[in-house]
Backbone atoms as SQL, in Angstrom:
CREATE TABLE atoms (id INTEGER PRIMARY KEY, chain TEXT, resi INTEGER, resn TEXT, atom TEXT, x REAL, y REAL, z REAL);
INSERT INTO atoms VALUES
  (1, 'A', 1, 'MET', 'N', -5.838, 20.021, -32.266),
  (2, 'A', 1, 'MET', 'CA', -5.089, 19.286, -31.274),
  (3, 'A', 1, 'MET', 'C', -6.027, 18.651, -30.249),
  (4, 'A', 2, 'ALA', 'N', -7.037, 19.392, -29.788),
  (5, 'A', 2, 'ALA', 'CA', -7.986, 18.868, -28.805),
  (6, 'A', 2, 'ALA', 'C', -8.778, 17.707, -29.393),
  (7, 'A', 3, 'ALA', 'N', -9.104, 17.776, -30.686),
  (8, 'A', 3, 'ALA', 'CA', -9.848, 16.693, -31.328),
  (9, 'A', 3, 'ALA', 'C', -9.008, 15.418, -31.357),
  (10, 'A', 4, 'GLN', 'N', -7.705, 15.547, -31.571),
  (11, 'A', 4, 'GLN', 'CA', -6.825, 14.376, -31.564),
  (12, 'A', 4, 'GLN', 'C', -6.773, 13.752, -30.174),
  (13, 'A', 5, 'ALA', 'N', -6.704, 14.575, -29.155),
  (14, 'A', 5, 'ALA', 'CA', -6.659, 14.071, -27.785),
  (15, 'A', 5, 'ALA', 'C', -7.957, 13.347, -27.454),
  (16, 'A', 6, 'GLN', 'N', -9.102, 13.911, -27.880),
  (17, 'A', 6, 'GLN', 'CA', -10.387, 13.269, -27.621),
  (18, 'A', 6, 'GLN', 'C', -10.477, 11.938, -28.354),
  (19, 'A', 7, 'SER', 'N', -10.056, 11.893, -29.629),
  (20, 'A', 7, 'SER', 'CA', -10.142, 10.640, -30.375),
  (21, 'A', 7, 'SER', 'C', -9.185, 9.600, -29.792),
  (22, 'A', 8, 'ALA', 'N', -8.055, 10.027, -29.262),
  (23, 'A', 8, 'ALA', 'CA', -7.126, 9.097, -28.616),
  (24, 'A', 8, 'ALA', 'C', -7.762, 8.509, -27.361),
  (25, 'A', 9, 'ARG', 'N', -8.482, 9.340, -26.588),
  (26, 'A', 9, 'ARG', 'CA', -9.185, 8.837, -25.396),
  (27, 'A', 9, 'ARG', 'C', -10.289, 7.868, -25.802),
  (28, 'A', 10, 'ASP', 'N', -11.029, 8.202, -26.858),
  (29, 'A', 10, 'ASP', 'CA', -12.099, 7.320, -27.320),
  (30, 'A', 10, 'ASP', 'C', -11.538, 5.971, -27.740),
  (31, 'A', 11, 'LEU', 'N', -10.424, 5.986, -28.453),
  (32, 'A', 11, 'LEU', 'CA', -9.793, 4.743, -28.885),
  (33, 'A', 11, 'LEU', 'C', -9.317, 3.936, -27.680),
  (34, 'A', 12, 'GLN', 'N', -8.709, 4.595, -26.711),
  (35, 'A', 12, 'GLN', 'CA', -8.241, 3.902, -25.514),
  (36, 'A', 12, 'GLN', 'C', -9.414, 3.282, -24.761),
  (37, 'A', 13, 'ASN', 'N', -10.526, 4.003, -24.674),
  (38, 'A', 13, 'ASN', 'CA', -11.707, 3.480, -23.994),
  (39, 'A', 13, 'ASN', 'C', -12.268, 2.266, -24.706),
  (40, 'A', 14, 'GLN', 'N', -12.207, 2.242, -26.029),
  (41, 'A', 14, 'GLN', 'CA', -12.669, 1.083, -26.785),
  (42, 'A', 14, 'GLN', 'C', -11.772, -0.113, -26.534),
  (43, 'A', 15, 'LEU', 'N', -10.485, 0.134, -26.401),
  (44, 'A', 15, 'LEU', 'CA', -9.533, -0.950, -26.187),
  (45, 'A', 15, 'LEU', 'C', -9.536, -1.429, -24.749),
  (46, 'A', 16, 'ASP', 'N', -9.909, -0.569, -23.807),
  (47, 'A', 16, 'ASP', 'CA', -9.876, -0.899, -22.384),
  (48, 'A', 16, 'ASP', 'C', -11.190, -0.478, -21.731),
  (49, 'A', 17, 'PRO', 'N', -12.242, -1.334, -21.857),
  (50, 'A', 17, 'PRO', 'CA', -13.542, -0.950, -21.312),
  (51, 'A', 17, 'PRO', 'C', -13.524, -0.699, -19.812),
  (52, 'A', 18, 'GLY', 'N', -12.660, -1.349, -19.065),
  (53, 'A', 18, 'GLY', 'CA', -12.562, -1.118, -17.630),
  (54, 'A', 18, 'GLY', 'C', -12.172, 0.315, -17.326),
  (55, 'A', 19, 'ARG', 'N', -11.326, 0.868, -18.166),
  (56, 'A', 19, 'ARG', 'CA', -10.906, 2.256, -17.992),
  (57, 'A', 19, 'ARG', 'C', -12.085, 3.193, -18.219),
  (58, 'A', 20, 'ARG', 'N', -12.909, 2.881, -19.223),
  (59, 'A', 20, 'ARG', 'CA', -14.082, 3.704, -19.497),
  (60, 'A', 20, 'ARG', 'C', -15.020, 3.696, -18.292),
  (61, 'A', 21, 'ALA', 'N', -15.253, 2.518, -17.711),
  (62, 'A', 21, 'ALA', 'CA', -16.134, 2.416, -16.543),
  (63, 'A', 21, 'ALA', 'C', -15.544, 3.192, -15.380),
  (64, 'A', 22, 'SER', 'N', -14.251, 3.072, -15.200),
  (65, 'A', 22, 'SER', 'CA', -13.593, 3.784, -14.111),
  (66, 'A', 22, 'SER', 'C', -13.732, 5.291, -14.286),
  (67, 'A', 23, 'ASN', 'N', -13.527, 5.767, -15.525),
  (68, 'A', 23, 'ASN', 'CA', -13.639, 7.194, -15.780),
  (69, 'A', 23, 'ASN', 'C', -15.057, 7.686, -15.533),
  (70, 'A', 24, 'SER', 'N', -16.069, 6.912, -15.945),
  (71, 'A', 24, 'SER', 'CA', -17.442, 7.356, -15.757),
  (72, 'A', 24, 'SER', 'C', -17.789, 7.383, -14.280),
  (73, 'A', 25, 'ARG', 'N', -17.256, 6.461, -13.477),
  (74, 'A', 25, 'ARG', 'CA', -17.501, 6.473, -12.043),
  (75, 'A', 25, 'ARG', 'C', -16.886, 7.711, -11.416),
  (76, 'A', 26, 'GLN', 'N', -15.684, 8.053, -11.841),
  (77, 'A', 26, 'GLN', 'CA', -15.021, 9.221, -11.278),
  (78, 'A', 26, 'GLN', 'C', -15.763, 10.486, -11.672),
  (79, 'A', 27, 'GLN', 'N', -16.273, 10.542, -12.899),
  (80, 'A', 27, 'GLN', 'CA', -16.995, 11.715, -13.339),
  (81, 'A', 27, 'GLN', 'C', -18.301, 11.871, -12.565),
  (82, 'A', 28, 'ALA', 'N', -18.906, 10.763, -12.149),
  (83, 'A', 28, 'ALA', 'CA', -20.162, 10.816, -11.408),
  (84, 'A', 28, 'ALA', 'C', -19.923, 11.179, -9.946),
  (85, 'A', 29, 'GLY', 'N', -18.678, 11.389, -9.559),
  (86, 'A', 29, 'GLY', 'CA', -18.375, 11.780, -8.195),
  (87, 'A', 29, 'GLY', 'C', -18.152, 10.602, -7.265),
  (88, 'A', 30, 'GLU', 'N', -18.168, 9.408, -7.801),
  (89, 'A', 30, 'GLU', 'CA', -17.947, 8.215, -6.985),
  (90, 'A', 30, 'GLU', 'C', -16.468, 7.852, -7.033),
  (91, 'A', 31, 'VAL', 'N', -15.876, 7.679, -5.886),
  (92, 'A', 31, 'VAL', 'CA', -14.488, 7.238, -5.829),
  (93, 'A', 31, 'VAL', 'C', -14.523, 5.767, -5.447),
  (94, 'A', 32, 'MET', 'N', -14.022, 4.926, -6.316),
  (95, 'A', 32, 'MET', 'CA', -14.047, 3.492, -6.060),
  (96, 'A', 32, 'MET', 'C', -12.636, 2.965, -5.872),
  (97, 'A', 33, 'LEU', 'N', -12.533, 1.969, -5.031),
  (98, 'A', 33, 'LEU', 'CA', -11.261, 1.282, -4.873),
  (99, 'A', 33, 'LEU', 'C', -10.960, 0.502, -6.142),
  (100, 'A', 34, 'SER', 'N', -9.705, 0.385, -6.457),
  (101, 'A', 34, 'SER', 'CA', -9.324, -0.479, -7.566),
  (102, 'A', 34, 'SER', 'C', -9.343, -1.924, -7.063),
  (103, 'A', 35, 'GLU', 'N', -9.303, -2.842, -7.983),
  (104, 'A', 35, 'GLU', 'CA', -9.266, -4.256, -7.610),
  (105, 'A', 35, 'GLU', 'C', -8.038, -4.546, -6.739),
  (106, 'A', 36, 'ARG', 'N', -6.932, -3.957, -7.092),
  (107, 'A', 36, 'ARG', 'CA', -5.693, -4.153, -6.339),
  (108, 'A', 36, 'ARG', 'C', -5.817, -3.622, -4.911),
  (109, 'A', 37, 'GLN', 'N', -6.445, -2.447, -4.753),
  (110, 'A', 37, 'GLN', 'CA', -6.647, -1.882, -3.418),
  (111, 'A', 37, 'GLN', 'C', -7.590, -2.762, -2.591),
  (112, 'A', 38, 'ALA', 'N', -8.625, -3.299, -3.241),
  (113, 'A', 38, 'ALA', 'CA', -9.567, -4.170, -2.536),
  (114, 'A', 38, 'ALA', 'C', -8.873, -5.436, -2.047),
  (115, 'A', 39, 'VAL', 'N', -8.005, -6.012, -2.859),
  (116, 'A', 39, 'VAL', 'CA', -7.263, -7.207, -2.456),
  (117, 'A', 39, 'VAL', 'C', -6.351, -6.881, -1.278),
  (118, 'A', 40, 'ALA', 'N', -5.713, -5.723, -1.304),
  (119, 'A', 40, 'ALA', 'CA', -4.847, -5.321, -0.186),
  (120, 'A', 40, 'ALA', 'C', -5.657, -5.193, 1.102),
  (121, 'A', 41, 'GLN', 'N', -6.866, -4.621, 1.013),
  (122, 'A', 41, 'GLN', 'CA', -7.740, -4.503, 2.176),
  (123, 'A', 41, 'GLN', 'C', -8.107, -5.888, 2.706),
  (124, 'A', 42, 'ALA', 'N', -8.445, -6.804, 1.805),
  (125, 'A', 42, 'ALA', 'CA', -8.828, -8.162, 2.207),
  (126, 'A', 42, 'ALA', 'C', -7.662, -8.866, 2.887),
  (127, 'A', 43, 'ARG', 'N', -6.476, -8.730, 2.313),
  (128, 'A', 43, 'ARG', 'CA', -5.293, -9.386, 2.896),
  (129, 'A', 43, 'ARG', 'C', -4.929, -8.805, 4.253),
  (130, 'A', 44, 'ALA', 'N', -5.261, -7.550, 4.476),
  (131, 'A', 44, 'ALA', 'CA', -4.980, -6.927, 5.770),
  (132, 'A', 44, 'ALA', 'C', -5.873, -7.514, 6.865),
  (133, 'A', 45, 'LYS', 'N', -7.040, -8.014, 6.486),
  (134, 'A', 45, 'LYS', 'CA', -7.998, -8.556, 7.458),
  (135, 'A', 45, 'LYS', 'C', -7.994, -10.074, 7.532),
  (136, 'A', 46, 'ALA', 'N', -7.603, -10.752, 6.449),
  (137, 'A', 46, 'ALA', 'CA', -7.666, -12.213, 6.421),
  (138, 'A', 46, 'ALA', 'C', -6.442, -12.771, 5.700),
  (139, 'A', 47, 'ALA', 'N', -5.800, -13.745, 6.334),
  (140, 'A', 47, 'ALA', 'CA', -4.633, -14.377, 5.715),
  (141, 'A', 47, 'ALA', 'C', -5.106, -15.387, 4.680),
  (142, 'A', 48, 'GLY', 'N', -4.367, -15.499, 3.600),
  (143, 'A', 48, 'GLY', 'CA', -4.698, -16.509, 2.609),
  (144, 'A', 48, 'GLY', 'C', -4.301, -16.090, 1.209),
  (145, 'A', 49, 'ASN', 'N', -4.462, -17.038, 0.310),
  (146, 'A', 49, 'ASN', 'CA', -4.172, -16.814, -1.097),
  (147, 'A', 49, 'ASN', 'C', -5.448, -16.396, -1.812),
  (148, 'A', 50, 'VAL', 'N', -5.344, -15.424, -2.684),
  (149, 'A', 50, 'VAL', 'CA', -6.497, -14.957, -3.447),
  (150, 'A', 50, 'VAL', 'C', -6.714, -15.899, -4.628),
  (151, 'A', 51, 'LEU', 'N', -7.949, -16.396, -4.735),
  (152, 'A', 51, 'LEU', 'CA', -8.302, -17.299, -5.818),
  (153, 'A', 51, 'LEU', 'C', -9.007, -16.572, -6.959),
  (154, 'A', 52, 'ARG', 'N', -9.911, -15.638, -6.591),
  (155, 'A', 52, 'ARG', 'CA', -10.711, -14.950, -7.610),
  (156, 'A', 52, 'ARG', 'C', -11.242, -13.644, -7.035),
  (157, 'A', 53, 'VAL', 'N', -11.365, -12.641, -7.907),
  (158, 'A', 53, 'VAL', 'CA', -11.919, -11.344, -7.507),
  (159, 'A', 53, 'VAL', 'C', -13.012, -10.974, -8.497),
  (160, 'A', 54, 'SER', 'N', -14.186, -10.614, -7.975),
  (161, 'A', 54, 'SER', 'CA', -15.305, -10.194, -8.813),
  (162, 'A', 54, 'SER', 'C', -15.925, -8.941, -8.219),
  (163, 'A', 55, 'LEU', 'N', -16.435, -8.065, -9.074),
  (164, 'A', 55, 'LEU', 'CA', -17.173, -6.892, -8.631),
  (165, 'A', 55, 'LEU', 'C', -18.649, -7.251, -8.692),
  (166, 'A', 56, 'VAL', 'N', -19.336, -7.191, -7.555),
  (167, 'A', 56, 'VAL', 'CA', -20.742, -7.585, -7.481),
  (168, 'A', 56, 'VAL', 'C', -21.581, -6.442, -6.925),
  (169, 'A', 57, 'GLY', 'N', -22.881, -6.515, -7.156),
  (170, 'A', 57, 'GLY', 'CA', -23.791, -5.494, -6.651),
  (171, 'A', 57, 'GLY', 'C', -23.905, -4.330, -7.611),
  (172, 'A', 58, 'GLU', 'N', -24.790, -3.403, -7.243),
  (173, 'A', 58, 'GLU', 'CA', -25.033, -2.239, -8.095),
  (174, 'A', 58, 'GLU', 'C', -25.055, -0.967, -7.266),
  (175, 'A', 59, 'GLY', 'N', -24.744, 0.126, -7.905),
  (176, 'A', 59, 'GLY', 'CA', -24.830, 1.439, -7.267),
  (177, 'A', 59, 'GLY', 'C', -24.008, 1.531, -5.999),
  (178, 'A', 60, 'ALA', 'N', -24.650, 2.019, -4.941),
  (179, 'A', 60, 'ALA', 'CA', -23.964, 2.222, -3.668),
  (180, 'A', 60, 'ALA', 'C', -23.624, 0.910, -2.977),
  (181, 'A', 61, 'ASN', 'N', -24.171, -0.202, -3.456),
  (182, 'A', 61, 'ASN', 'CA', -23.915, -1.502, -2.836),
  (183, 'A', 61, 'ASN', 'C', -22.855, -2.318, -3.564),
  (184, 'A', 62, 'GLN', 'N', -22.106, -1.700, -4.464),
  (185, 'A', 62, 'GLN', 'CA', -21.066, -2.446, -5.164),
  (186, 'A', 62, 'GLN', 'C', -19.963, -2.828, -4.195),
  (187, 'A', 63, 'ARG', 'N', -19.517, -4.063, -4.328),
  (188, 'A', 63, 'ARG', 'CA', -18.416, -4.538, -3.496),
  (189, 'A', 63, 'ARG', 'C', -17.630, -5.584, -4.271),
  (190, 'A', 64, 'TYR', 'N', -16.400, -5.759, -3.857),
  (191, 'A', 64, 'TYR', 'CA', -15.563, -6.791, -4.451),
  (192, 'A', 64, 'TYR', 'C', -15.772, -8.082, -3.665),
  (193, 'A', 65, 'GLN', 'N', -16.035, -9.157, -4.379),
  (194, 'A', 65, 'GLN', 'CA', -16.162, -10.477, -3.778),
  (195, 'A', 65, 'GLN', 'C', -14.823, -11.169, -4.026),
  (196, 'A', 66, 'ILE', 'N', -14.110, -11.453, -2.955),
  (197, 'A', 66, 'ILE', 'CA', -12.766, -12.015, -3.079),
  (198, 'A', 66, 'ILE', 'C', -12.765, -13.406, -2.466),
  (199, 'A', 67, 'ARG', 'N', -12.542, -14.408, -3.305),
  (200, 'A', 67, 'ARG', 'CA', -12.456, -15.790, -2.835),
  (201, 'A', 67, 'ARG', 'C', -11.007, -16.038, -2.439),
  (202, 'A', 68, 'MET', 'N', -10.836, -16.553, -1.225),
  (203, 'A', 68, 'MET', 'CA', -9.495, -16.793, -0.699),
  (204, 'A', 68, 'MET', 'C', -9.404, -18.210, -0.159),
  (205, 'A', 69, 'GLU', 'N', -8.172, -18.671, 0.025),
  (206, 'A', 69, 'GLU', 'CA', -7.911, -20.004, 0.568),
  (207, 'A', 69, 'GLU', 'C', -6.805, -19.893, 1.589),
  (208, 'A', 70, 'HIS', 'N', -7.002, -20.594, 2.728),
  (209, 'A', 70, 'HIS', 'CA', -5.967, -20.643, 3.758),
  (210, 'A', 70, 'HIS', 'C', -6.055, -22.001, 4.443),
  (211, 'A', 71, 'ASP', 'N', -4.949, -22.712, 4.489),
  (212, 'A', 71, 'ASP', 'CA', -4.881, -24.037, 5.110),
  (213, 'A', 71, 'ASP', 'C', -5.956, -24.985, 4.579),
  (214, 'A', 72, 'GLY', 'N', -6.186, -24.939, 3.268),
  (215, 'A', 72, 'GLY', 'CA', -7.141, -25.852, 2.640),
  (216, 'A', 72, 'GLY', 'C', -8.593, -25.427, 2.757),
  (217, 'A', 73, 'LYS', 'N', -8.869, -24.330, 3.434),
  (218, 'A', 73, 'LYS', 'CA', -10.247, -23.848, 3.568),
  (219, 'A', 73, 'LYS', 'C', -10.460, -22.652, 2.645),
  (220, 'A', 74, 'VAL', 'N', -11.549, -22.704, 1.894),
  (221, 'A', 74, 'VAL', 'CA', -11.888, -21.626, 0.970),
  (222, 'A', 74, 'VAL', 'C', -12.970, -20.766, 1.623),
  (223, 'A', 75, 'PHE', 'N', -12.809, -19.454, 1.539),
  (224, 'A', 75, 'PHE', 'CA', -13.776, -18.533, 2.132),
  (225, 'A', 75, 'PHE', 'C', -13.883, -17.289, 1.264),
  (226, 'A', 76, 'THR', 'N', -14.901, -16.500, 1.535),
  (227, 'A', 76, 'THR', 'CA', -15.170, -15.287, 0.764),
  (228, 'A', 76, 'THR', 'C', -15.031, -14.062, 1.661),
  (229, 'A', 77, 'VAL', 'N', -14.384, -13.049, 1.140),
  (230, 'A', 77, 'VAL', 'CA', -14.263, -11.763, 1.814),
  (231, 'A', 77, 'VAL', 'C', -14.872, -10.723, 0.879),
  (232, 'A', 78, 'PHE', 'N', -15.694, -9.836, 1.432),
  (233, 'A', 78, 'PHE', 'CA', -16.275, -8.751, 0.650),
  (234, 'A', 78, 'PHE', 'C', -15.619, -7.446, 1.062),
  (235, 'A', 79, 'VAL', 'N', -15.289, -6.626, 0.072),
  (236, 'A', 79, 'VAL', 'CA', -14.727, -5.293, 0.330),
  (237, 'A', 79, 'VAL', 'C', -15.620, -4.287, -0.384),
  (238, 'A', 80, 'HIS', 'N', -16.231, -3.386, 0.383),
  (239, 'A', 80, 'HIS', 'CA', -17.115, -2.377, -0.202),
  (240, 'A', 80, 'HIS', 'C', -16.300, -1.520, -1.163),
  (241, 'A', 81, 'ALA', 'N', -16.815, -1.340, -2.370),
  (242, 'A', 81, 'ALA', 'CA', -16.054, -0.678, -3.431),
  (243, 'A', 81, 'ALA', 'C', -15.781, 0.796, -3.155),
  (244, 'A', 82, 'ARG', 'N', -16.611, 1.450, -2.341),
  (245, 'A', 82, 'ARG', 'CA', -16.373, 2.867, -2.054),
  (246, 'A', 82, 'ARG', 'C', -15.779, 3.092, -0.677),
  (247, 'A', 83, 'THR', 'N', -16.271, 2.387, 0.335),
  (248, 'A', 83, 'THR', 'CA', -15.801, 2.651, 1.692),
  (249, 'A', 83, 'THR', 'C', -14.577, 1.836, 2.067),
  (250, 'A', 84, 'GLY', 'N', -14.374, 0.687, 1.402),
  (251, 'A', 84, 'GLY', 'CA', -13.256, -0.183, 1.744),
  (252, 'A', 84, 'GLY', 'C', -13.540, -1.074, 2.942),
  (253, 'A', 85, 'LYS', 'N', -14.765, -1.019, 3.474),
  (254, 'A', 85, 'LYS', 'CA', -15.137, -1.852, 4.625),
  (255, 'A', 85, 'LYS', 'C', -15.061, -3.326, 4.231),
  (256, 'A', 86, 'VAL', 'N', -14.411, -4.101, 5.102),
  (257, 'A', 86, 'VAL', 'CA', -14.211, -5.528, 4.817),
  (258, 'A', 86, 'VAL', 'C', -15.170, -6.347, 5.683),
  (259, 'A', 87, 'THR', 'N', -15.885, -7.263, 5.041),
  (260, 'A', 87, 'THR', 'CA', -16.741, -8.208, 5.753),
  (261, 'A', 87, 'THR', 'C', -16.455, -9.596, 5.209),
  (262, 'A', 88, 'GLN', 'N', -16.637, -10.574, 6.055),
  (263, 'A', 88, 'GLN', 'CA', -16.356, -11.942, 5.641),
  (264, 'A', 88, 'GLN', 'C', -17.664, -12.656, 5.389),
  (265, 'A', 89, 'GLY', 'N', -17.749, -13.338, 4.250),
  (266, 'A', 89, 'GLY', 'CA', -18.949, -14.072, 3.881),
  (267, 'A', 89, 'GLY', 'C', -18.940, -15.450, 4.525),
  (268, 'A', 90, 'VAL', 'N', -20.095, -16.085, 4.490),
  (269, 'A', 90, 'VAL', 'CA', -20.225, -17.441, 5.038),
  (270, 'A', 90, 'VAL', 'C', -20.406, -18.381, 3.869),
  (271, 'A', 91, 'GLN', 'N', -19.457, -19.291, 3.663),
  (272, 'A', 91, 'GLN', 'CA', -19.562, -20.309, 2.625),
  (273, 'A', 91, 'GLN', 'C', -18.571, -21.398, 2.869);
């Protein structure tokens, strides 16, 4: 029974690589915000429509780069993937 559960997890990880990355981060003791949580943090600090979300950086410096638009102006908001700290980029 345990072997079936393990093979089911392996198959799911192959089908959903994002889930595999998420699981490995959790196993390493790192708690990361989901993309949805990062967008909510960005919207709480800056009004606008979300155009694109990317995960940038490595290790402890990983953050979500969120491109937003408000009143015809496009800007970037960064949300730290672990702390949730929101900073606004210049572009």
